[in-house]
PyMOL Python script that loads the backbone (N, CA, C, O; Angstrom):
from pymol import cmd

cmd.read_pdbstr("""\
ATOM      1  N   MET A   1     126.557 140.367 100.856  1.00  0.00           N
ATOM      2  CA  MET A   1     125.659 140.059 100.116  1.00  0.00           C
ATOM      3  C   MET A   1     125.091 138.353  99.638  1.00  0.00           C
ATOM      4  O   MET A   1     125.494 137.360  99.033  1.00  0.00           O
ATOM      5  N   THR A   2     123.743 138.921 100.484  1.00  0.00           N
ATOM      6  CA  THR A   2     122.686 137.310 100.783  1.00  0.00           C
ATOM      7  C   THR A   2     122.180 136.732  99.732  1.00  0.00           C
ATOM      8  O   THR A   2     122.011 137.155  98.588  1.00  0.00           O
ATOM      9  N   ASN A   3     121.961 135.773 100.196  1.00  0.00           N
ATOM     10  CA  ASN A   3     120.946 135.009  98.403  1.00  0.00           C
ATOM     11  C   ASN A   3     119.874 134.149  99.179  1.00  0.00           C
ATOM     12  O   ASN A   3     119.362 133.056  98.939  1.00  0.00           O
ATOM     13  N   SER A   4     119.723 135.126 100.270  1.00  0.00           N
ATOM     14  CA  SER A   4     117.899 134.611 100.933  1.00  0.00           C
ATOM     15  C   SER A   4     117.908 134.455  99.535  1.00  0.00           C
ATOM     16  O   SER A   4     118.643 134.945  98.678  1.00  0.00           O
ATOM     17  N   LYS A   5     116.444 133.267  99.428  1.00  0.00           N
ATOM     18  CA  LYS A   5     115.665 132.741  99.270  1.00  0.00           C
ATOM     19  C   LYS A   5     114.661 133.128  99.713  1.00  0.00           C
ATOM     20  O   LYS A   5     114.668 133.421 100.908  1.00  0.00           O
ATOM     21  N   LYS A   6     112.965 133.338  98.670  1.00  0.00           N
ATOM     22  CA  LYS A   6     111.552 133.442  99.256  1.00  0.00           C
ATOM     23  C   LYS A   6     110.973 132.547  99.461  1.00  0.00           C
ATOM     24  O   LYS A   6     110.925 131.730  98.542  1.00  0.00           O
ATOM     25  N   PRO A   7     110.530 132.351 100.237  1.00  0.00           N
ATOM     26  CA  PRO A   7     109.359 130.995 100.755  1.00  0.00           C
ATOM     27  C   PRO A   7     108.932 130.706  99.468  1.00  0.00           C
ATOM     28  O   PRO A   7     109.656 129.715  99.377  1.00  0.00           O
ATOM     29  N   THR A   8     108.435 130.732  98.526  1.00  0.00           N
ATOM     30  CA  THR A   8     107.574 130.815  97.258  1.00  0.00           C
ATOM     31  C   THR A   8     109.151 130.180  96.092  1.00  0.00           C
ATOM     32  O   THR A   8     108.972 129.650  94.996  1.00  0.00           O
ATOM     33  N   ASP A   9     109.859 130.306  96.408  1.00  0.00           N
ATOM     34  CA  ASP A   9     111.077 129.350  95.638  1.00  0.00           C
ATOM     35  C   ASP A   9     111.944 127.919  96.170  1.00  0.00           C
ATOM     36  O   ASP A   9     112.912 127.312  95.712  1.00  0.00           O
ATOM     37  N   TYR A  10     111.121 127.743  97.294  1.00  0.00           N
ATOM     38  CA  TYR A  10     111.009 126.360  97.903  1.00  0.00           C
ATOM     39  C   TYR A  10     109.773 125.930  97.435  1.00  0.00           C
ATOM     40  O   TYR A  10     109.411 125.685  98.586  1.00  0.00           O
ATOM     41  N   LEU A  11     108.780 125.613  96.758  1.00  0.00           N
ATOM     42  CA  LEU A  11     107.784 125.200  96.259  1.00  0.00           C
ATOM     43  C   LEU A  11     108.347 124.331  95.406  1.00  0.00           C
ATOM     44  O   LEU A  11     107.929 123.236  95.783  1.00  0.00           O
ATOM     45  N   GLU A  12     108.968 124.189  94.584  1.00  0.00           N
ATOM     46  CA  GLU A  12     109.638 123.680  93.353  1.00  0.00           C
ATOM     47  C   GLU A  12     110.352 122.771  93.801  1.00  0.00           C
ATOM     48  O   GLU A  12     110.600 121.865  93.006  1.00  0.00           O
ATOM     49  N   TYR A  13     110.964 122.665  95.266  1.00  0.00           N
ATOM     50  CA  TYR A  13     111.352 121.172  95.629  1.00  0.00           C
ATOM     51  C   TYR A  13     110.199 120.762  96.578  1.00  0.00           C
ATOM     52  O   TYR A  13     111.049 120.530  97.438  1.00  0.00           O
ATOM     53  N   VAL A  14     109.685 120.628  96.856  1.00  0.00           N
ATOM     54  CA  VAL A  14     107.821 120.523  98.165  1.00  0.00           C
ATOM     55  C   VAL A  14     107.699 119.671  96.812  1.00  0.00           C
ATOM     56  O   VAL A  14     108.268 118.581  96.878  1.00  0.00           O
ATOM     57  N   SER A  15     106.935 120.023  95.353  1.00  0.00           N
ATOM     58  CA  SER A  15     106.495 119.793  94.063  1.00  0.00           C
ATOM     59  C   SER A  15     107.791 118.862  93.892  1.00  0.00           C
ATOM     60  O   SER A  15     108.147 119.558  92.941  1.00  0.00           O
ATOM     61  N   LEU A  16     108.167 118.508  93.922  1.00  0.00           N
ATOM     62  CA  LEU A  16     109.735 117.106  93.116  1.00  0.00           C
ATOM     63  C   LEU A  16     109.088 116.394  94.025  1.00  0.00           C
ATOM     64  O   LEU A  16     109.257 115.221  93.692  1.00  0.00           O
ATOM     65  N   GLY A  17     108.288 116.450  95.217  1.00  0.00           N
ATOM     66  CA  GLY A  17     108.675 115.425  96.377  1.00  0.00           C
ATOM     67  C   GLY A  17     107.678 114.640  96.188  1.00  0.00           C
ATOM     68  O   GLY A  17     107.778 113.413  96.174  1.00  0.00           O
ATOM     69  N   GLY A  18     106.338 115.452  95.983  1.00  0.00           N
ATOM     70  CA  GLY A  18     105.201 114.947  95.886  1.00  0.00           C
ATOM     71  C   GLY A  18     105.813 114.028  94.990  1.00  0.00           C
ATOM     72  O   GLY A  18     106.271 112.932  95.315  1.00  0.00           O
ATOM     73  N   GLU A  19     105.800 114.631  93.588  1.00  0.00           N
ATOM     74  CA  GLU A  19     106.419 113.655  92.257  1.00  0.00           C
ATOM     75  C   GLU A  19     107.608 112.905  92.303  1.00  0.00           C
ATOM     76  O   GLU A  19     108.487 113.041  91.452  1.00  0.00           O
ATOM     77  N   ILE A  20     107.659 112.406  92.903  1.00  0.00           N
ATOM     78  CA  ILE A  20     108.842 111.608  93.409  1.00  0.00           C
ATOM     79  C   ILE A  20     108.151 109.995  94.065  1.00  0.00           C
ATOM     80  O   ILE A  20     108.032 108.813  93.742  1.00  0.00           O
ATOM     81  N   ALA A  21     107.795 111.060  95.314  1.00  0.00           N
ATOM     82  CA  ALA A  21     106.140 110.458  96.221  1.00  0.00           C
ATOM     83  C   ALA A  21     105.582 109.690  95.200  1.00  0.00           C
ATOM     84  O   ALA A  21     106.141 108.632  94.908  1.00  0.00           O
ATOM     85  N   ALA A  22     104.489 110.068  94.555  1.00  0.00           N
ATOM     86  CA  ALA A  22     103.561 109.308  93.758  1.00  0.00           C
ATOM     87  C   ALA A  22     104.137 108.734  92.939  1.00  0.00           C
ATOM     88  O   ALA A  22     103.440 107.741  92.729  1.00  0.00           O
ATOM     89  N   ALA A  23     105.301 108.681  92.072  1.00  0.00           N
ATOM     90  CA  ALA A  23     105.540 108.270  90.974  1.00  0.00           C
ATOM     91  C   ALA A  23     106.006 106.452  91.779  1.00  0.00           C
ATOM     92  O   ALA A  23     105.735 105.361  91.277  1.00  0.00           O
ATOM     93  N   LEU A  24     106.646 106.676  92.927  1.00  0.00           N
ATOM     94  CA  LEU A  24     107.084 105.733  93.503  1.00  0.00           C
ATOM     95  C   LEU A  24     105.501 104.613  93.635  1.00  0.00           C
ATOM     96  O   LEU A  24     105.207 103.550  93.089  1.00  0.00           O
ATOM     97  N   SER A  25     104.737 105.553  94.686  1.00  0.00           N
ATOM     98  CA  SER A  25     103.678 105.041  95.420  1.00  0.00           C
ATOM     99  C   SER A  25     103.131 104.337  94.968  1.00  0.00           C
ATOM    100  O   SER A  25     103.225 103.128  95.181  1.00  0.00           O
ATOM    101  N   ILE A  26     102.100 105.084  93.902  1.00  0.00           N
ATOM    102  CA  ILE A  26     100.995 104.601  92.757  1.00  0.00           C
ATOM    103  C   ILE A  26     101.390 103.488  92.253  1.00  0.00           C
ATOM    104  O   ILE A  26     101.135 102.732  93.190  1.00  0.00           O
ATOM    105  N   PRO A  27     101.901 102.742  91.315  1.00  0.00           N
ATOM    106  CA  PRO A  27     102.032 102.066  90.813  1.00  0.00           C
ATOM    107  C   PRO A  27     102.088 100.531  92.064  1.00  0.00           C
ATOM    108  O   PRO A  27     101.517  99.462  91.848  1.00  0.00           O
ATOM    109  N   ILE A  28     102.970 100.874  93.377  1.00  0.00           N
ATOM    110  CA  ILE A  28     102.848  99.714  93.876  1.00  0.00           C
ATOM    111  C   ILE A  28     101.481  99.586  94.684  1.00  0.00           C
ATOM    112  O   ILE A  28     100.890  98.521  94.863  1.00  0.00           O
ATOM    113  N   PHE A  29     101.123 100.673  95.084  1.00  0.00           N
ATOM    114  CA  PHE A  29      99.424 100.079  95.314  1.00  0.00           C
ATOM    115  C   PHE A  29      98.151  99.875  95.027  1.00  0.00           C
ATOM    116  O   PHE A  29      97.026  99.617  95.457  1.00  0.00           O
ATOM    117  N   LEU A  30      99.387 100.294  93.334  1.00  0.00           N
ATOM    118  CA  LEU A  30      97.861  99.606  92.065  1.00  0.00           C
ATOM    119  C   LEU A  30      97.568  97.837  91.930  1.00  0.00           C
ATOM    120  O   LEU A  30      96.648  97.040  91.741  1.00  0.00           O
ATOM    121  N   GLY A  31      99.666  97.909  92.273  1.00  0.00           N
ATOM    122  CA  GLY A  31      99.967  96.639  91.956  1.00  0.00           C
ATOM    123  C   GLY A  31      99.383  95.921  93.453  1.00  0.00           C
ATOM    124  O   GLY A  31      98.789  94.843  93.406  1.00  0.00           O
ATOM    125  N   TYR A  32      99.482  96.218  93.997  1.00  0.00           N
ATOM    126  CA  TYR A  32      99.022  95.442  95.914  1.00  0.00           C
ATOM    127  C   TYR A  32      97.614  95.203  95.449  1.00  0.00           C
ATOM    128  O   TYR A  32      97.119  94.103  95.693  1.00  0.00           O
ATOM    129  N   TRP A  33      96.922  96.099  94.814  1.00  0.00           N
ATOM    130  CA  TRP A  33      94.977  96.660  94.963  1.00  0.00           C
ATOM    131  C   TRP A  33      95.213  95.311  93.789  1.00  0.00           C
ATOM    132  O   TRP A  33      95.159  94.186  94.286  1.00  0.00           O
ATOM    133  N   LEU A  34      95.417  95.388  92.571  1.00  0.00           N
ATOM    134  CA  LEU A  34      95.599  93.851  91.663  1.00  0.00           C
ATOM    135  C   LEU A  34      95.527  92.730  91.972  1.00  0.00           C
ATOM    136  O   LEU A  34      94.490  92.081  91.835  1.00  0.00           O
ATOM    137  N   ASP A  35      96.616  92.256  92.459  1.00  0.00           N
ATOM    138  CA  ASP A  35      96.755  91.217  93.290  1.00  0.00           C
ATOM    139  C   ASP A  35      96.029  90.426  94.658  1.00  0.00           C
ATOM    140  O   ASP A  35      96.190  89.405  95.327  1.00  0.00           O
ATOM    141  N   ASN A  36      95.224  91.490  94.597  1.00  0.00           N
ATOM    142  CA  ASN A  36      94.250  91.494  95.405  1.00  0.00           C
ATOM    143  C   ASN A  36      93.051  90.496  95.202  1.00  0.00           C
ATOM    144  O   ASN A  36      92.600  89.403  95.544  1.00  0.00           O
ATOM    145  N   TYR A  37      92.793  91.817  94.266  1.00  0.00           N
ATOM    146  CA  TYR A  37      91.314  91.623  93.132  1.00  0.00           C
ATOM    147  C   TYR A  37      91.720  90.088  92.084  1.00  0.00           C
ATOM    148  O   TYR A  37      91.172  88.995  92.229  1.00  0.00           O
ATOM    149  N   PHE A  38      92.435  90.303  91.410  1.00  0.00           N
ATOM    150  CA  PHE A  38      93.564  88.616  90.637  1.00  0.00           C
ATOM    151  C   PHE A  38      93.808  87.835  91.650  1.00  0.00           C
ATOM    152  O   PHE A  38      93.487  86.669  91.421  1.00  0.00           O
ATOM    153  N   GLY A  39      94.273  88.034  92.733  1.00  0.00           N
ATOM    154  CA  GLY A  39      94.783  86.747  93.567  1.00  0.00           C
ATOM    155  C   GLY A  39      95.789  85.822  92.791  1.00  0.00           C
ATOM    156  O   GLY A  39      96.042  84.618  92.772  1.00  0.00           O
ATOM    157  N   LEU A  40      96.267  87.013  92.128  1.00  0.00           N
ATOM    158  CA  LEU A  40      98.370  86.907  91.649  1.00  0.00           C
ATOM    159  C   LEU A  40      98.968  87.598  92.712  1.00  0.00           C
ATOM    160  O   LEU A  40      99.806  88.445  92.401  1.00  0.00           O
ATOM    161  N   SER A  41      98.798  87.477  93.528  1.00  0.00           N
ATOM    162  CA  SER A  41      99.942  87.902  94.404  1.00  0.00           C
ATOM    163  C   SER A  41     101.363  86.442  94.545  1.00  0.00           C
ATOM    164  O   SER A  41     101.487  85.236  94.335  1.00  0.00           O
ATOM    165  N   PRO A  42     102.295  87.835  95.122  1.00  0.00           N
ATOM    166  CA  PRO A  42     102.767  89.142  94.534  1.00  0.00           C
ATOM    167  C   PRO A  42     103.197  89.880  93.433  1.00  0.00           C
ATOM    168  O   PRO A  42     103.572  91.049  93.336  1.00  0.00           O
ATOM    169  N   TRP A  43     103.000  88.446  92.140  1.00  0.00           N
ATOM    170  CA  TRP A  43     103.618  89.126  90.868  1.00  0.00           C
ATOM    171  C   TRP A  43     103.061  91.009  90.116  1.00  0.00           C
ATOM    172  O   TRP A  43     103.639  91.887  89.475  1.00  0.00           O
ATOM    173  N   LEU A  44     101.875  90.845  90.609  1.00  0.00           N
ATOM    174  CA  LEU A  44     101.094  92.732  89.604  1.00  0.00           C
ATOM    175  C   LEU A  44     102.235  93.095  91.395  1.00  0.00           C
ATOM    176  O   LEU A  44     102.689  94.238  91.344  1.00  0.00           O
ATOM    177  N   LEU A  45     102.507  92.600  92.268  1.00  0.00           N
ATOM    178  CA  LEU A  45     103.429  94.225  93.426  1.00  0.00           C
ATOM    179  C   LEU A  45     104.237  94.115  92.766  1.00  0.00           C
ATOM    180  O   LEU A  45     104.136  94.431  91.581  1.00  0.00           O
ATOM    181  N   LEU A  46     104.966  93.791  93.115  1.00  0.00           N
ATOM    182  CA  LEU A  46     106.508  92.895  92.134  1.00  0.00           C
ATOM    183  C   LEU A  46     106.619  93.908  90.760  1.00  0.00           C
ATOM    184  O   LEU A  46     107.338  94.907  90.747  1.00  0.00           O
ATOM    185  N   GLY A  47     105.970  93.570  89.870  1.00  0.00           N
ATOM    186  CA  GLY A  47     105.594  94.252  88.856  1.00  0.00           C
ATOM    187  C   GLY A  47     105.516  95.932  88.802  1.00  0.00           C
ATOM    188  O   GLY A  47     106.067  96.582  87.914  1.00  0.00           O
ATOM    189  N   GLY A  48     104.478  96.723  90.269  1.00  0.00           N
ATOM    190  CA  GLY A  48     103.989  97.875  90.358  1.00  0.00           C
ATOM    191  C   GLY A  48     105.719  98.567  91.254  1.00  0.00           C
ATOM    192  O   GLY A  48     106.037  99.755  91.300  1.00  0.00           O
ATOM    193  N   CYS A  49     106.497  97.437  91.820  1.00  0.00           N
ATOM    194  CA  CYS A  49     107.920  97.980  91.814  1.00  0.00           C
ATOM    195  C   CYS A  49     108.714  98.349  91.571  1.00  0.00           C
ATOM    196  O   CYS A  49     109.420  99.176  92.149  1.00  0.00           O
ATOM    197  N   VAL A  50     108.925  97.384  89.812  1.00  0.00           N
ATOM    198  CA  VAL A  50     109.739  97.531  88.980  1.00  0.00           C
ATOM    199  C   VAL A  50     108.861  99.086  88.305  1.00  0.00           C
ATOM    200  O   VAL A  50     109.468 100.157  88.284  1.00  0.00           O
ATOM    201  N   VAL A  51     107.664  98.989  87.888  1.00  0.00           N
ATOM    202  CA  VAL A  51     107.229 100.366  87.070  1.00  0.00           C
ATOM    203  C   VAL A  51     107.379 101.294  88.358  1.00  0.00           C
ATOM    204  O   VAL A  51     107.371 102.312  87.665  1.00  0.00           O
ATOM    205  N   GLY A  52     107.506 101.788  89.628  1.00  0.00           N
ATOM    206  CA  GLY A  52     107.516 102.677  90.511  1.00  0.00           C
ATOM    207  C   GLY A  52     109.411 102.915  90.066  1.00  0.00           C
ATOM    208  O   GLY A  52     110.006 103.990  90.137  1.00  0.00           O
ATOM    209  N   ILE A  53     109.757 102.149  89.814  1.00  0.00           N
ATOM    210  CA  ILE A  53     111.593 102.094  90.363  1.00  0.00           C
ATOM    211  C   ILE A  53     112.193 102.992  89.259  1.00  0.00           C
ATOM    212  O   ILE A  53     113.202 103.686  89.383  1.00  0.00           O
ATOM    213  N   ILE A  54     110.914 102.795  87.438  1.00  0.00           N
ATOM    214  CA  ILE A  54     111.766 103.248  86.675  1.00  0.00           C
ATOM    215  C   ILE A  54     111.395 104.436  86.391  1.00  0.00           C
ATOM    216  O   ILE A  54     111.911 105.197  85.572  1.00  0.00           O
ATOM    217  N   ASN A  55     109.997 104.714  87.433  1.00  0.00           N
ATOM    218  CA  ASN A  55     109.196 106.170  87.209  1.00  0.00           C
ATOM    219  C   ASN A  55     110.368 107.184  87.990  1.00  0.00           C
ATOM    220  O   ASN A  55     110.548 108.390  87.822  1.00  0.00           O
ATOM    221  N   ILE A  56     111.192 106.094  89.033  1.00  0.00           N
ATOM    222  CA  ILE A  56     111.735 107.465  89.545  1.00  0.00           C
ATOM    223  C   ILE A  56     113.019 107.806  89.481  1.00  0.00           C
ATOM    224  O   ILE A  56     113.709 108.397  90.312  1.00  0.00           O
ATOM    225  N   PHE A  57     113.306 107.357  88.350  1.00  0.00           N
ATOM    226  CA  PHE A  57     114.749 106.694  87.367  1.00  0.00           C
ATOM    227  C   PHE A  57     113.813 108.002  85.869  1.00  0.00           C
ATOM    228  O   PHE A  57     114.817 108.489  85.351  1.00  0.00           O
ATOM    229  N   ILE A  58     113.263 108.284  85.535  1.00  0.00           N
ATOM    230  CA  ILE A  58     112.904 109.112  84.410  1.00  0.00           C
ATOM    231  C   ILE A  58     112.760 110.759  85.372  1.00  0.00           C
ATOM    232  O   ILE A  58     113.156 111.916  85.231  1.00  0.00           O
ATOM    233  N   LEU A  59     112.124 110.139  86.147  1.00  0.00           N
ATOM    234  CA  LEU A  59     111.809 111.163  87.171  1.00  0.00           C
ATOM    235  C   LEU A  59     113.572 112.497  87.072  1.00  0.00           C
ATOM    236  O   LEU A  59     113.783 113.691  86.861  1.00  0.00           O
ATOM    237  N   ILE A  60     114.447 111.126  87.415  1.00  0.00           N
ATOM    238  CA  ILE A  60     115.575 111.749  87.400  1.00  0.00           C
ATOM    239  C   ILE A  60     116.423 112.199  86.179  1.00  0.00           C
ATOM    240  O   ILE A  60     117.316 113.024  86.372  1.00  0.00           O
ATOM    241  N   PHE A  61     116.188 111.686  84.883  1.00  0.00           N
ATOM    242  CA  PHE A  61     116.627 111.736  83.796  1.00  0.00           C
ATOM    243  C   PHE A  61     116.596 113.754  83.786  1.00  0.00           C
ATOM    244  O   PHE A  61     117.429 114.660  83.783  1.00  0.00           O
ATOM    245  N   ARG A  62     114.845 113.593  83.784  1.00  0.00           N
ATOM    246  CA  ARG A  62     114.359 114.899  83.351  1.00  0.00           C
ATOM    247  C   ARG A  62     114.979 116.017  84.168  1.00  0.00           C
ATOM    248  O   ARG A  62     115.627 116.930  83.656  1.00  0.00           O
ATOM    249  N   LEU A  63     114.755 115.902  85.411  1.00  0.00           N
ATOM    250  CA  LEU A  63     115.155 116.758  86.332  1.00  0.00           C
ATOM    251  C   LEU A  63     117.120 117.493  86.304  1.00  0.00           C
ATOM    252  O   LEU A  63     117.672 118.533  86.661  1.00  0.00           O
ATOM    253  N   ASN A  64     117.602 115.981  85.556  1.00  0.00           N
ATOM    254  CA  ASN A  64     118.558 116.238  85.260  1.00  0.00           C
ATOM    255  C   ASN A  64     119.206 117.478  83.703  1.00  0.00           C
ATOM    256  O   ASN A  64     120.248 118.131  83.646  1.00  0.00           O
ATOM    257  N   ASP A  65     118.273 117.382  82.861  1.00  0.00           N
ATOM    258  CA  ASP A  65     117.660 118.096  81.447  1.00  0.00           C
ATOM    259  C   ASP A  65     117.910 119.110  82.006  1.00  0.00           C
ATOM    260  O   ASP A  65     118.788 119.971  81.940  1.00  0.00           O
ATOM    261  N   ARG A  66     116.668 118.846  82.818  1.00  0.00           N
ATOM    262  CA  ARG A  66     116.091 120.505  83.179  1.00  0.00           C
ATOM    263  C   ARG A  66     116.910 121.392  84.040  1.00  0.00           C
ATOM    264  O   ARG A  66     117.026 122.564  83.681  1.00  0.00           O
ATOM    265  N   LEU A  67     117.334 121.102  84.829  1.00  0.00           N
ATOM    266  CA  LEU A  67     118.887 121.626  85.708  1.00  0.00           C
ATOM    267  C   LEU A  67     119.837 122.024  84.606  1.00  0.00           C
ATOM    268  O   LEU A  67     119.923 123.124  84.061  1.00  0.00           O
ATOM    269  N   ASN A  68     120.306 121.288  84.453  1.00  0.00           N
ATOM    270  CA  ASN A  68     121.232 121.737  83.343  1.00  0.00           C
ATOM    271  C   ASN A  68     120.977 122.386  81.925  1.00  0.00           C
ATOM    272  O   ASN A  68     121.831 122.475  81.044  1.00  0.00           O
ATOM    273  N   LYS A  69     119.630 122.840  81.837  1.00  0.00           N
ATOM    274  CA  LYS A  69     119.471 123.388  80.775  1.00  0.00           C
ATOM    275  C   LYS A  69     119.356 125.188  81.169  1.00  0.00           C
ATOM    276  O   LYS A  69     119.518 125.978  80.239  1.00  0.00           O
ATOM    277  N   GLU A  70     119.104 125.660  82.422  1.00  0.00           N
ATOM    278  CA  GLU A  70     119.365 126.276  83.216  1.00  0.00           C
ATOM    279  C   GLU A  70     121.343 127.374  83.565  1.00  0.00           C
ATOM    280  O   GLU A  70     121.493 128.072  84.568  1.00  0.00           O
TER     281      GLU A  70
END
""", "prot")
cmd.dss("prot")
cmd.show_as("cartoon", "prot")
cmd.util.cbc("prot")
cmd.orient("prot")
């Protein structure tokens, strides 16, 4: 009895990786850009890092809820 997965089954994992990368990188890059625009370096970059980390935790909790329902 083999439990082979189709290549389309891995699409969920690839999309999860993209979500994690976007959830962390977009606030950081936005904070960096706003720091350069307003001259408030490094405060908005640090704020972007905090927002990105909070986004990662939210994604983990949502993934945990989704996997526990299945």
